[in-house]
Each structure stands twice: as C-alpha cells, then as structure tokens.
N, C-alpha and C positions, 0 to 999 in steps of 0.2 A: 740727219741730227741737230745740225744748227738753225733747220726752221724748229722744230721744239726750244731749243735754248735760248734762241733769241729774243722772244722775248721778255727774258730776264737777264741779258745781257748788256754794261754799260754804253754808251751809245761810238764810246772812243778803244774798245776790243778789237785791237787787230787780230784776226783767227786766221787759219790755212784748215782745212779739211784735209785730212789726212788717210780717209777714209773707213781707217781703223778708230779714229779719235779725234777728238778736235783739235788742234794747236794756237795757243794763246802765246801774243811773244810774251819773252824774259829778257829784261833790261838787264836786271844786278845777276847775274849769272851769279852766286856765293859757291864755295867751298861746298860747304853743305849740299847747296844741289848737284853739281856738279857727280857729290860722291855715293847720294841718294839713286842720283838717273843709275851712274852705273852698275852699282852691285844688283836694282829690281829690276833693269833693266835686261838682266841675263833671267831667260826662263826656269831655267833648272833651278837657280838661288831661289826665282819668286816664288815658283809653289813649293821647294820647300819650305820655304818662309811661311803661305797660307797653309801648309799641311800642321807642323808643327807647332806653328803658334797659337794658331786662330781656328781651328774645328775641332776642340774638343766638348764633351758635354758643358760644361761647369761655367766656358765661354757663354756659347750658346745662350744658358740658361738666365747668365748675366746679363744681355744683352736686351732677350727679348723681353725682361720681367723692366727694364731702363726707360726702353722705348715703347712697350705697349702696342696698340694697333698702326700700323702704318700705311694699311693698304689703300688712304686714301688722301697718302702726303706726300708731300714733294721734301725730296732729303737730298741735303749736298753729305757726301762724306770725304772728307778733305784729308790728303792721305791715303786713300783707301786702296792701292798695292795691287793687288791680284785680287783681290775685292772681297779683304778679310773680315767682313761683317755681311756684307749681305751676302756672299755665296753660302755663309753656313744660317744664318737665322731663316726660319719656316717664309713668314713673312718677306713680301717685294710690296715696298710703295709704288704711289702712281706715279713717280718720275724720282729717279733714282740717278743725281751727278754725280760719280766719282772724277776726282782732281788727285794730280798725282803729278810726277815732272817724269816717268820712267814711262816710255813706249811700251815697253816689254808688258810692264804689269798693267798697263790701261785692255792691251789686247785679250789678257783673262778677264780684267776687269767687265768685260765689253758680251764676253762669254755667261757670266754671270747675269747677264742684266743691267750694266751701269751705261748711265751715257757717259763713258770716257772723252774727259779734259784736260791736256795738258796744259798745267798752268805753274805758279809760282804762289806758295799757299798766302805769302807777303803782300800782296797784291793780285787778288783777284781783279777777275772782268767780269763780275756781279752787279747787276742793282743789290742796294740793299734792302732788307727785309721780307723778301718773298719768301723764304722757307719755311717751312714748318718745323722741322727738324736739322740743323748739321750735326756729324757728328766726327771722331779724331779717335781713333784706334792707333797706340803705338807710333803718332804722329806728330804730338808735340818734342821731341827730345831726339829728336830726325833733323829740327830746326833750329838755326843759329839762335834766334830772338822767338821763345816759346813764347812773350809777352805778348808780341806784336803780330803774331800767328793767329793766338786765342782770338786776341780782338780782334782781326780781320774775320776770323770764323762769325763770334758773336755777329758781327755786322750783318750776316746777311738771313740773321735771324729775326722770323716774322713775331710781335705782340703778340705772348699766347704761346711764340713755340717756345722748343729745347733743343739744348746748346745739352753734346753727351761728349765726353774726354773717359780714355783710360789709358791701364794698358805704360803708361810712362811710369819711370820710375822714380819711387818716393826718395827726398832725399834723404831725412833721416836712416832712412833702413838703408842706403848705399852708399852713404860716406863713413866707411869703416876706418877703426883706430886704432895704432899700434899695429901687433904682428897682424892686425884682419887686413891692415891694409897693406903691408907688405904682401902677404900671401895672395891679394890681389895683383899687384903689380907682377910678383913674381909669376904668377897662370901664363904672361907675354911670353918670357922665356921658357918656358913648357911648351907654348903651341912654339915656340919656335924649333925647339927640337924635335917635336913631333909631325913637323909641318902641318899641322893644323890643330884645332879647339872643336869645339861642335861641330862647325863643318867640314865638308872632306878635304878641302884642299889650305894649304897657306895662303893661295892666292883669294879664294875665296871669303878664311878667316881676317885678312886684311882690308879686304872692301868693306867685310861687313861691320868692323871696327870702326873703321874712317866713316859711315853715313850714322854711329848710334852718337851723336854731338853732345851729346849731354847723357849718356849714361855711363859714367862714372864715379868713384868715390872724388865728394864735394858739391855734385851737379843731380838738379833732381825739380822735382817738383814737390810742395809744402799747400797746407791750408791757405794760407798766406796769402801764396800766388793767386789760387783760386778767385779767393774774394776779391783781393785787391783791385784786379783784372776785372772780372765778370759784375762786380755789384756796384761801382759807378756806370757801370752801359744799364739798370736796373736790373737786373738778375735775379733771382734767389739762386743762392749754392747750398747743396747742398753735400757731400762730401763719402765719400765709401773706401776707405780703405782697404787693402784685402790681398792674397799671396795667392791669386792666379789662381790655385782649383777649390776655387769656393765661387755658388752658383747665384741665385736670386738672394739662396741665405745673408747672402750679401747688406740684402737693405733690411735685416735684423740686428746687424748689427755683429755678423761673422765677417773674421777677416780668416777663418780658414787656420789650414797645420801650412808648416812654414819648414821646407824639406832642411834635410841637416844639413847640408852646407852652409846654408844661410846661419841656420841657427846657431854652428860655429861663430862663424863669420859675427855676429849679434853679439856672442857671449864674450870673445876675445875684446869684442868694440868696448866693452862693459854694462851693456845696453838689454834691456828683457824682451827677447825674442816676439813671447805672446802681446808686448804692447801696442797696439796700432800706430804707435809710428814708428816701429817696428815690418811692417808690414811691405810687401815692396813693391803695390801698386795702390793710384787712387782712383779710383770710379769719379768724376764728377757728375753730376748733373745736374743743369744747372736749366731757370724757366724764367722767361722773357715775362716780365709783369705786363698788362694789356695797359695797364694807365704809370705815365710817371708814382712815383713812391716816393 
C-alpha cells in the first residue's frame, strides 16, 4: 500500500503500516476526532451506518451522476467511513484512497477496494493538486472546523478536477424555531427514557450524537459557505439542495419529498417545507478551473 501511495505524499509525512491501513501522525487530536474514531471504530455501528444511510438507490443515482466516469481517475474520499460512496456506486476508480480516523471503518473500506489511510482531515499528508476527484459524504459536519477541512480537500484537486460533497445538514433547514426547537431538544429526553433513539442502545446513541458536531439547530452548511471557501480557490461551484430520497433528478432542480416529521418542523418554524432552503442537505459539485480566472 505504501509504495502505491508514496508518489503522492509530502516528504515530511510520518507513516506507520498497520497492515490493514496506513496510519499518519495526528498532532492535534481534538474531541471531534476522538468522538468520531470511537463511534466509527465499532464494527457493528459502522456497518449499520453504511447500510441504513448510504445504500439507497437515490444515493447511488445521485453520486453516479455527480461523478461521471471514474474508471481512470485518482480519487480521494475524505471521511470515507466503512466505504460509504464507493462500496455503493458501480464504477471503481483507478486509485481510490479512503481517509478516516477510525481503524474499524477503514478495515471495511479496504474490503470495498479502498487504499485505507488514517489521517487528520484538517492536515492531510498528501501533495497538492494530485487528485482527479475529491469526495466528502456526510463528513464536513463531523468536523469542528468545516471550512478548514473543505479548504484542505480543495488543495488536493488538480486543475480541471472535481470536488463533491453531500449529506451535510443545511443550516436553514435544521435551524428550528419556537416549538419545533423545543421538540428537537425534548427528543433527547425521550431517548434517555427509552434507552435509545434511532440506534439500538443508549451507548450507541450517545456516541453517535457526540460525533455529529454540526448537526443541530444553528449549525450546518449554507450556499454562502461553499462559495466563500471554494470560489477564491479557483473553483466554479454548483449547489443542489435535496431531501435525500431524490437521485439524479436533483440536477434538474428537484429537491424531492420531505418526510412528515421534517415537514411539521418546518411549519412550526414558520417556513415553507417545499422551498430549497428547507431541503435537508446541499450537494456541492465544484470544478477547479484549468487556469486562474
């Protein structure tokens, strides 16, 4: 694995071959890194996350349409988890590098064809401008500094290359107001009463919530966030708000249906559930110009 990766590494990168993955030094081991490593290192939790969040037909259709033909590409998937994107889509890149902080997830990713790398997304061990495509799916909101991680991801993209992110909560959709905001926080009390939420146990639920750094009212991504970070770095930026259960039709401006619980939250917050600003996520497809614009 190291011989394959060597041409793309910065000279000072310190690496340890762990057999199942390559581990690079993480100098600033933040709470976010520790929380995500803990949750996604659990093989049962990581596999559930993959199956229930990233194996749907709309997910596959949306990502395949965004990426196009990847067969001859060098791809870096940051926050790859157990192989969220490329264990689901059909085509496989020429070289697929998966970056995460959880060894358990990287072992899954390796089975899905990734070259697995444990590294800090805030300071990656790679040279600038070597990747044809860089992807981040449901990754930014797990990081303390979303802008720094997005900027670091953009650094890896070669001229003419592509940067694609998705499945991060849109601030305007999740920023519940009034009664909706109260109900959002009351759900945490309900989780404690029943011993779990979506997950099977209170321990799993607590770990999952701890890893979701920016998935809460008042947090999330915005169109301005993507444009302000990427346009100064010589990218064209196209944004596609959606409600998850919509596939390639998102590129025709379709946001998809919103589930009843979210529709109620929007209405109680005084906003139109069908508006683009009420869509749960924003897919960002950014192309790096071949020349400085």
